[in-house]
MARZA-301654 format. One record per residue (C-alpha): residue number from 1; residue in three letters; y, x, z. Coordinates in Angstrom, 1 decimal, always signed. Layout:
BEGIN
i:NUM, aa:ala, yy:Y, xx:X, zz:Z;
...
This chain:
BEGIN
i:1, aa:pro, yy:+91.4, xx:+129.7, zz:+66.5;
i:2, aa:arg, yy:+93.7, xx:+132.5, zz:+65.2;
i:3, aa:leu, yy:+96.5, xx:+130.1, zz:+64.4;
i:4, aa:ser, yy:+96.4, xx:+128.6, zz:+67.9;
i:5, aa:ala, yy:+96.5, xx:+132.1, zz:+69.5;
i:6, aa:his, yy:+99.4, xx:+133.1, zz:+67.3;
i:7, aa:leu, yy:+101.2, xx:+129.8, zz:+68.1;
i:8, aa:phe, yy:+100.6, xx:+130.4, zz:+71.8;
i:9, aa:ala, yy:+102.1, xx:+133.9, zz:+71.5;
i:10, aa:val, yy:+105.2, xx:+132.6, zz:+69.7;
i:11, aa:val, yy:+105.8, xx:+129.8, zz:+72.3;
i:12, aa:ala, yy:+105.3, xx:+132.3, zz:+75.2;
i:13, aa:ala, yy:+107.8, xx:+134.7, zz:+73.6;
i:14, aa:met, yy:+110.4, xx:+131.8, zz:+73.1;
i:15, aa:thr, yy:+110.0, xx:+130.6, zz:+76.6;
i:16, aa:thr, yy:+110.6, xx:+134.1, zz:+77.9;
i:17, aa:tyr, yy:+113.6, xx:+134.5, zz:+75.6;
i:18, aa:trp, yy:+115.2, xx:+131.2, zz:+76.8;
i:19, aa:ser, yy:+114.4, xx:+131.9, zz:+80.4;
i:20, aa:ser, yy:+116.1, xx:+135.3, zz:+80.1;
i:21, aa:leu, yy:+119.1, xx:+133.8, zz:+78.3;
i:22, aa:leu, yy:+119.5, xx:+131.1, zz:+81.0;
i:23, aa:leu, yy:+119.3, xx:+133.7, zz:+83.7;
i:24, aa:leu, yy:+122.0, xx:+135.8, zz:+82.0;
i:25, aa:leu, yy:+124.2, xx:+132.7, zz:+81.5;
i:26, aa:phe, yy:+123.9, xx:+131.8, zz:+85.2;
i:27, aa:ala, yy:+124.7, xx:+135.3, zz:+86.3;
i:28, aa:tyr, yy:+127.7, xx:+135.4, zz:+84.0;
i:29, aa:leu, yy:+129.0, xx:+132.1, zz:+85.4;
i:30, aa:ala, yy:+128.5, xx:+133.2, zz:+89.0;
i:31, aa:ile, yy:+130.4, xx:+136.4, zz:+88.4;
i:32, aa:his, yy:+133.1, xx:+135.0, zz:+86.3;
i:33, aa:tyr, yy:+133.9, xx:+131.9, zz:+88.3;
i:34, aa:gly, yy:+133.3, xx:+133.6, zz:+91.7;
i:35, aa:arg, yy:+135.9, xx:+136.2, zz:+91.1;
i:36, aa:gly, yy:+139.4, xx:+135.7, zz:+92.3;
i:37, aa:gln, yy:+138.7, xx:+132.4, zz:+94.0;
i:38, aa:pro, yy:+140.5, xx:+131.9, zz:+97.3;
i:39, aa:glu, yy:+138.3, xx:+131.9, zz:+100.3;
i:40, aa:thr, yy:+137.7, xx:+128.6, zz:+102.0;
i:41, aa:pro, yy:+139.8, xx:+128.6, zz:+105.2;
i:42, aa:ser, yy:+137.6, xx:+129.1, zz:+108.2;
i:43, aa:trp, yy:+137.7, xx:+127.0, zz:+111.4;
i:44, aa:pro, yy:+139.9, xx:+128.7, zz:+114.0;
i:45, aa:gln, yy:+138.1, xx:+130.7, zz:+116.6;
i:46, aa:his, yy:+138.5, xx:+130.1, zz:+120.3;
i:47, aa:asp, yy:+141.1, xx:+132.4, zz:+121.7;
i:48, aa:gly, yy:+139.3, xx:+132.9, zz:+125.1;
i:49, aa:lys, yy:+142.0, xx:+131.0, zz:+127.1;
i:50, aa:arg, yy:+140.5, xx:+128.4, zz:+129.4;
i:51, aa:arg, yy:+142.3, xx:+125.1, zz:+129.0;
i:52, aa:val, yy:+139.8, xx:+122.5, zz:+130.2;
i:53, aa:leu, yy:+140.8, xx:+121.0, zz:+133.5;
i:54, aa:ser, yy:+138.1, xx:+120.5, zz:+136.1;
i:55, aa:leu, yy:+139.0, xx:+117.3, zz:+137.8;
i:56, aa:asn, yy:+137.6, xx:+115.4, zz:+140.8;
i:57, aa:ala, yy:+138.4, xx:+112.3, zz:+142.8;
i:58, aa:asp, yy:+141.3, xx:+114.0, zz:+144.5;
i:59, aa:thr, yy:+143.0, xx:+115.5, zz:+141.3;
i:60, aa:phe, yy:+142.2, xx:+112.8, zz:+138.8;
i:61, aa:asn, yy:+145.1, xx:+110.4, zz:+139.2;
i:62, aa:ala, yy:+147.7, xx:+113.2, zz:+139.3;
i:63, aa:ala, yy:+146.3, xx:+114.6, zz:+136.1;
i:64, aa:val, yy:+146.5, xx:+111.2, zz:+134.3;
i:65, aa:lys, yy:+150.1, xx:+110.8, zz:+135.4;
i:66, aa:lys, yy:+151.1, xx:+114.3, zz:+134.5;
i:67, aa:his, yy:+149.7, xx:+114.6, zz:+131.0;
i:68, aa:pro, yy:+150.9, xx:+112.4, zz:+128.1;
i:69, aa:leu, yy:+147.4, xx:+112.4, zz:+126.6;
i:70, aa:leu, yy:+144.3, xx:+113.4, zz:+128.6;
i:71, aa:val, yy:+140.8, xx:+113.5, zz:+127.1;
i:72, aa:val, yy:+138.2, xx:+113.3, zz:+129.9;
i:73, aa:leu, yy:+134.5, xx:+114.0, zz:+129.6;
i:74, aa:phe, yy:+132.2, xx:+112.8, zz:+132.3;
i:75, aa:tyr, yy:+129.1, xx:+114.9, zz:+132.7;
i:76, aa:val, yy:+126.0, xx:+115.6, zz:+134.9;
i:77, aa:pro, yy:+125.4, xx:+119.3, zz:+135.4;
i:78, aa:pro, yy:+122.6, xx:+120.8, zz:+133.4;
i:79, aa:gly, yy:+119.3, xx:+120.8, zz:+135.3;
i:80, aa:his, yy:+120.3, xx:+118.0, zz:+137.7;
i:81, aa:pro, yy:+117.6, xx:+115.3, zz:+138.2;
i:82, aa:leu, yy:+120.0, xx:+112.7, zz:+136.7;
i:83, aa:asp, yy:+120.6, xx:+114.8, zz:+133.6;
i:84, aa:pro, yy:+119.3, xx:+112.7, zz:+130.6;
i:85, aa:leu, yy:+118.1, xx:+115.9, zz:+128.9;
i:86, aa:lys, yy:+115.1, xx:+117.0, zz:+130.9;
i:87, aa:asp, yy:+114.8, xx:+120.4, zz:+129.3;
i:88, aa:arg, yy:+117.1, xx:+122.7, zz:+131.3;
i:89, aa:glu, yy:+117.7, xx:+125.2, zz:+128.4;
i:90, aa:val, yy:+118.5, xx:+122.4, zz:+125.9;
i:91, aa:ser, yy:+120.8, xx:+120.8, zz:+128.6;
i:92, aa:lys, yy:+122.6, xx:+124.1, zz:+129.2;
i:93, aa:gln, yy:+123.2, xx:+124.6, zz:+125.4;
i:94, aa:asn, yy:+124.4, xx:+121.0, zz:+125.1;
i:95, aa:trp, yy:+126.8, xx:+121.5, zz:+128.0;
i:96, aa:gln, yy:+128.1, xx:+124.7, zz:+126.4;
i:97, aa:gln, yy:+128.7, xx:+122.9, zz:+123.1;
i:98, aa:leu, yy:+130.5, xx:+120.1, zz:+124.8;
i:99, aa:glu, yy:+132.7, xx:+122.5, zz:+126.8;
i:100, aa:met, yy:+133.6, xx:+124.4, zz:+123.7;
i:101, aa:met, yy:+134.5, xx:+121.2, zz:+122.0;
i:102, aa:leu, yy:+136.9, xx:+120.4, zz:+124.8;
i:103, aa:glu, yy:+138.3, xx:+124.0, zz:+124.7;
i:104, aa:met, yy:+138.9, xx:+123.9, zz:+121.0;
i:105, aa:thr, yy:+140.4, xx:+120.4, zz:+121.1;
i:106, aa:ser, yy:+142.9, xx:+121.6, zz:+123.7;
i:107, aa:gln, yy:+143.6, xx:+124.8, zz:+121.8;
i:108, aa:leu, yy:+144.2, xx:+122.9, zz:+118.5;
i:109, aa:leu, yy:+146.3, xx:+120.1, zz:+120.0;
i:110, aa:gln, yy:+148.2, xx:+122.0, zz:+122.7;
i:111, aa:thr, yy:+151.5, xx:+121.6, zz:+120.7;
i:112, aa:gln, yy:+151.0, xx:+117.8, zz:+120.8;
i:113, aa:asn, yy:+150.6, xx:+117.9, zz:+124.6;
i:114, aa:val, yy:+147.0, xx:+117.0, zz:+124.6;
i:115, aa:arg, yy:+144.9, xx:+118.2, zz:+127.5;
i:116, aa:thr, yy:+141.2, xx:+118.0, zz:+128.1;
i:117, aa:ala, yy:+139.3, xx:+117.7, zz:+131.3;
i:118, aa:ala, yy:+135.7, xx:+117.4, zz:+132.6;
i:119, aa:ile, yy:+134.5, xx:+115.5, zz:+135.7;
i:120, aa:asn, yy:+131.2, xx:+116.2, zz:+137.4;
i:121, aa:met, yy:+129.7, xx:+112.7, zz:+137.9;
i:122, aa:ile, yy:+127.6, xx:+113.8, zz:+140.8;
i:123, aa:glu, yy:+130.5, xx:+115.4, zz:+142.8;
i:124, aa:ser, yy:+132.9, xx:+112.6, zz:+141.9;
i:125, aa:tyr, yy:+130.5, xx:+109.7, zz:+142.3;
i:126, aa:thr, yy:+133.0, xx:+107.3, zz:+144.0;
i:127, aa:leu, yy:+135.5, xx:+107.9, zz:+141.2;
i:128, aa:val, yy:+132.9, xx:+107.4, zz:+138.5;
i:129, aa:lys, yy:+131.8, xx:+104.1, zz:+140.1;
i:130, aa:thr, yy:+135.4, xx:+102.9, zz:+140.4;
i:131, aa:leu, yy:+136.1, xx:+103.7, zz:+136.8;
i:132, aa:his, yy:+132.8, xx:+102.0, zz:+135.7;
i:133, aa:ile, yy:+131.6, xx:+105.0, zz:+133.7;
i:134, aa:pro, yy:+128.4, xx:+103.9, zz:+132.0;
i:135, aa:ser, yy:+126.6, xx:+107.2, zz:+131.4;
i:136, aa:pro, yy:+126.9, xx:+111.0, zz:+131.2;
i:137, aa:gly, yy:+128.7, xx:+112.1, zz:+128.1;
i:138, aa:thr, yy:+131.2, xx:+109.3, zz:+128.2;
i:139, aa:ile, yy:+134.7, xx:+110.4, zz:+126.9;
i:140, aa:leu, yy:+137.8, xx:+108.5, zz:+127.9;
i:141, aa:ile, yy:+141.2, xx:+109.1, zz:+126.5;
i:142, aa:tyr, yy:+144.1, xx:+108.4, zz:+128.8;
i:143, aa:ser, yy:+147.6, xx:+107.9, zz:+127.3;
i:144, aa:lys, yy:+150.9, xx:+107.3, zz:+129.1;
i:145, aa:asp, yy:+151.6, xx:+104.7, zz:+126.5;
i:146, aa:lys, yy:+148.6, xx:+102.5, zz:+127.3;
i:147, aa:thr, yy:+147.7, xx:+100.8, zz:+130.5;
i:148, aa:ser, yy:+143.9, xx:+101.2, zz:+130.1;
i:149, aa:pro, yy:+141.9, xx:+104.2, zz:+128.9;
i:150, aa:his, yy:+140.4, xx:+104.3, zz:+125.4;
i:151, aa:phe, yy:+136.6, xx:+104.9, zz:+125.1;
i:152, aa:tyr, yy:+135.7, xx:+107.5, zz:+122.5;
i:153, aa:phe, yy:+132.3, xx:+106.7, zz:+120.9;
i:154, aa:gly, yy:+132.5, xx:+109.2, zz:+118.0;
i:155, aa:gln, yy:+130.7, xx:+112.4, zz:+117.2;
i:156, aa:arg, yy:+131.0, xx:+115.2, zz:+119.8;
i:157, aa:ala, yy:+132.7, xx:+117.6, zz:+117.5;
i:158, aa:val, yy:+136.2, xx:+119.0, zz:+117.3;
i:159, aa:glu, yy:+136.4, xx:+118.2, zz:+113.6;
i:160, aa:val, yy:+136.0, xx:+114.5, zz:+114.5;
i:161, aa:leu, yy:+137.6, xx:+114.3, zz:+117.9;
i:162, aa:ala, yy:+140.9, xx:+116.1, zz:+117.2;
i:163, aa:pro, yy:+141.9, xx:+113.9, zz:+114.2;
i:164, aa:tyr, yy:+140.9, xx:+110.8, zz:+116.1;
i:165, aa:ile, yy:+143.2, xx:+111.7, zz:+119.0;
i:166, aa:leu, yy:+146.1, xx:+112.3, zz:+116.6;
i:167, aa:lys, yy:+145.7, xx:+108.8, zz:+115.3;
i:168, aa:leu, yy:+146.1, xx:+107.2, zz:+118.7;
């Protein structure tokens, strides 16, 4: 009985010793390798300038002709009965994210003459029907070089959309 108690005390002391040693090693590595490292570049912030065009049936064709590359999002206003997101707050947040995606895409690609626009599907129903837009959230990319628009099916994020546009 005495030997097992003594052995237990030795094992407990060694475990504490090694745990402390590992903790000190991790702290040293974190301080040593964390010092002097360049910061990861952050994503640019929106500059507050509104760049997203609000198009309708009357202004759509002129915008497509005027801009070499036009990214158009077709949407249903948050809270509308045809809005696929039934929760008004979730729908509002989703719209704000989509709008910011368009704003940032325009900001990042303005030197490449890329413009973004949004079309309210309810107010421009005849245009939406003529263009055969399948659902809210559809993004079409119009280019002067191409006769028909390009459907964008990718993630709704600037980090994905902007590089995709540049490859067109």
